[in-house]
N, C-alpha and C positions, 0 to 999 in steps of 0.2 A: 504492501500500500504506499502511497506518495504520500508524504507529509512535508508539506510547504516549511521552507526555513524562514524565521521570524527573524528580521534583521535585530541583532545591540542595540539598544537606545544608546546615544552617547553620552559617555562621561567627561565628568573634569579632567582625568587622566587621558581621554582621546581629545581632548583640544586643546590638552598640554601639548603632548605628541605633535601635534598637526602645526603647533603655532610655534614650536621649541620653545615653550616654558615651563616655569612649574607651575605645579596644582594649586600651589596658595598663590601664585600668580594671578591665574587663570579665575578661581576662587575669588580674589578681589576686586577683580574686575567685575564679576558678573553679579557680588553682593550690589556693587553700587555707591552713590554717598561718599562720605568723607574718605573711607576705607580707597575705593576705588580709583581717589583723586591722587592720591601716591603714587600710582602707578603711569608711567608716559603716555603721552597721548597716542602716540605711536602704535603702542603695544596695548594698548587699550580698543584701538580700533581693528587690530588684526584681530584679537580674541574674540570680540562681539562677530566680525564678519564670518570667521571660524562657528563657531557656537549658533550662528542662522544657516549658514550653508549644509552644519551637519543635522541642524533639528532638535537641537539641546533642548531640553525642557527640566528644569530644576526639580527635584522631589520635594514637595513642599512638605511631605509630613517628616523629612529627616530636615527641615531648613528649620521649622517649628519646634522639633528638637535640640535643637539646637541655640535656637534666640529666643526660644519660649516669645516668639508671637506667632499669628496665624496671617495678621493683618485680617480677620476676619469679624465683622461685627452683627451680632444677632437681635433681629426686631422678630418681639414677640407681642401679635396683636391679638383681639379679643374676636374679630369677626373679619376673616379677608375679606369676603363675599360683599361687604358694607364699603360702596362707592368711597366715601370720606375716607376709610385704611386703606383701600388700594390705592388711592392717588397718594397717600402719606407714605406707604412704603417705596412707592415707584421713586418719589423726589426725593426720600432719605436716602435711596441708591445708587439715585444718578450723583448726590454731594457727595457722600462715602467713596466712591468711584475716583471724584476728584482728589478727593486728599489717599488715594491708592491702598483704599480697604474694599473688601467684597462684603455683601449684605448675605445674611443668612436669614432668612423667613419664616417663621415659627406661627402656630395659628392655635390660640386655646377654645376656639367655640365657644367663649364665656360661660366656658367649662372649669370648674376650679378644679376638681382633682387632675385635669390635662394640663393646666397650669402648674402646679406642682412638681408632674411630669414631665415637662418641659423643662423646666429650670433646672431640676434635678440632672437632667441627661445634660444641658448647656452646659453644668459645671465641670464636664467631661470632656468639652467639646475642643476646649483648648482655645476658646473666644476671648478677644479683646476686650469687647465691651459690648454692654449691652443696653438697649433701648425696649421702655416696657410701658403697654396697656397692660396695667394688673387689675386684677378680680377682686384679691382680698385688700380691704381699706382700713386695716391698721398697721401700725409700724414694727408690731411683735410678729405679727403671723408673716408680712413683707420680709423683713431681716431673715426669720426664720428659714426663707426659701431661698431667697437671694442668691447665685453663688460666690463663695468666699474672694476677696479678691479682686474679683471682676466691677470694673468702672460701670455705673449705670447710670441713664437717665429716663426719668417716670417721663409717660405720654398722655395727655388729656385727664389723664387723673390722678390727682395727685395723693400721696398718703398724709396725714399729718405729723409732723414731725420728720420726713423722710425729706431729702432735697441731692441732687439737684432736679428740678421738676418743669415741665413744658405744659401748658395747657391753656386753655381760652377761659375768659371768665365768665361763670355759668348764670351768677346774678346778673351781669351787662346783658347780656346775650337772652335771657330768658326776660328783662323785664324790656328790651328791645322788642321782642315780638309782639309783648302784650301792648306795649304802646301803640303801636302800629297797628295791632286789631280794634284796638278801643278806639283810635281814631276812626275808625269804619264802622262805628256802630256795636262793634262785638260787644254784649253783654251775659249771655247764655252759652259757655260750651260743653260741649262734649269733648273729654280728654282719652288719648291713646297715651299710655304710658308702656314704659319698658321694666326692665325688673329694678324694686327700688333699691336693692342693695348694689347698684352700680349707679356711684354719685352723681354722675351726669343726669340721668334718667330722674333720679330723685329728686336733684335740685329743682330740675325745667319744671317739673311735676309740682313742684312745692310752690314755685312762684305764680305759677298758671293758674290754682287754686287759691290762691292768697286775693287775687287781681279779677279774678272772674268767680260768676256762675257755674259751677261743674255742676250739669246737672246727671251728667251719664260720666260712669268712668269705666275702662278696660284697660287691663293691665295684660302680660306676657311678655314671652322674648322678644327681644328687637328684629322683630323678622315680617318679611311682605305679611307672614300666614297672619297675624296675628292683627295686621291691618284689617284684614279682611272680614277675619272672624268679628270684629270689633262693629267694621261699619254695617253687618246684618244684626249685630247687638242694638246698635241704634236706630234702628228701620224707624221705629213707632215712636220716636224723640224728637221734637221740634228744637232746634239749637239754632245760635246764630254761627257757629263757626267749629271745626272738627279741628283740635292743636295734638298734634302728635308729637313726640319727643324725641323721636331723631327719622331722618329721611326713609328706612327702608319701610318702618311704619306706616310713612305717608304714600310711598309707594304702592301699600298694601289698599290701601283706603282709597285710592284713585283708582287703583283696578277697577274696586266695587259701583266706586259713582259714576261712572262714565257716562253712563246711559241714564240721569236722572238731567232732568229739563231744566230745572232751577236748582244747581249743588249748590251746598255753605259753603262758606269761605275754609280754605284748607290752610292753618297755621304749622310750620315744620321746622325742625330743626336741621338743619344742614340743607344743602341744595338737590332738590326733584331733578333729574336728568331734561331737559328738553319740556320745562316747565314753562317755557312763555311760549310754547306752540298749543298747548292744553287750552279748553275751553272754560276751564276750571280755576276760579279765583284762590291765588295762592301767596300766600307771602313767608317767606323764608328768610331764616338768618343763617347766616354763611359763618363759619370760622375762616380766619386767615390760614389756610391747608398750606401754602409754600415756605409764609411763616412759621410754622409750627415745626414743619420736616427740617429747615435749617439752623432753626435755633437746637433743636434737639441735637443736630451733629455739632453744632458750637460748644455745648454746654457737653458733648463729650470729647472731643477733642483734646481739651488741654491735659484733662483725665489720662488720657490714653500716653502723655507725654508727662506722666506723674505729676501734672501739678492740678491747680485749684480751678472747677469756671468760676469768669469775672462775675458772673449773678447767678445765686442758687436757685434761682425761682424765678422762672419767666410766665407772666399770667398776660395772656394777648384778648383783646377786643373782637367782637363779632359786627358783622355788617346786614341791614335787611335789604332783604332783593326780592320784587313784587312782580306778579305777569303783567302781562296788557288785561286778561280778563278779571284778575282785583283791581286794575285802574280803573275800567271801565266802570265796575260795579260802586267802586269808591265816591269817582266822581261823576256819575251819570253822563258819559261821555256815550256819545254816536256809535 
């Protein structure tokens, strides 16, 4: 039987022989940075050209063992299917890549046990840093789970007494949404809320309940299906608006409401995709996703260098966005 010959991958020794240099010289050149600049430019160019020609690829496992750095940062989010977290993950990856780091993406699915499992696993993966959207909400619980010695930044959900953290001001965002709805004449609302153990959903629901007469409420996982079920639950209740504590819940409500002739106003946290095309009046409070992503990286990078971040806690403001159908309803436009 014919067995194809698998070519042996080129090594540092192969490149040293090809360029008539020592293995240590080749290693310094390919390591880059200050160490490589000690070698003459002519030799550096010769070594790199040979490495490219031979198809040399560094052994990342060996490098990690040698330097104790993997140039990898983990991002653990609560639901990657949510457009908010998908977009922020993409922006974090792009920013980290510019700084020479790769991203490892993990999804807890709002499952407490899975979060604990991932954090334990990440502690064994030689990651350099961690950005985390936590499920646990006490300092002790988080401290017990975080990988020891790994620099970390909390995203979206602060935990009292734990920093660094980057998140949006939920009070500002919640009152902003309520202000816009109040000016549009909203007084009686139906509330679709995500789990109360999640600090963002909890605070948004609290402010809405303080500002309006919540005549009916439906709570469940922050998924589209919860929004669909909530709308069925609300069918026989007359309200001025339906307020949803995130965009996934809002999309579920909108999926169910599409065929109603005079739909109520939808108030939602985070943007609904293509809401400007929908005939349903919608007001969204949108977080500054690019700034959240960049701030997380900026909080983490100093820690990766063994320094403290310049700001321990960064709190960002949100903005309100209304679609054409909302503006027509509010101002009685033709």
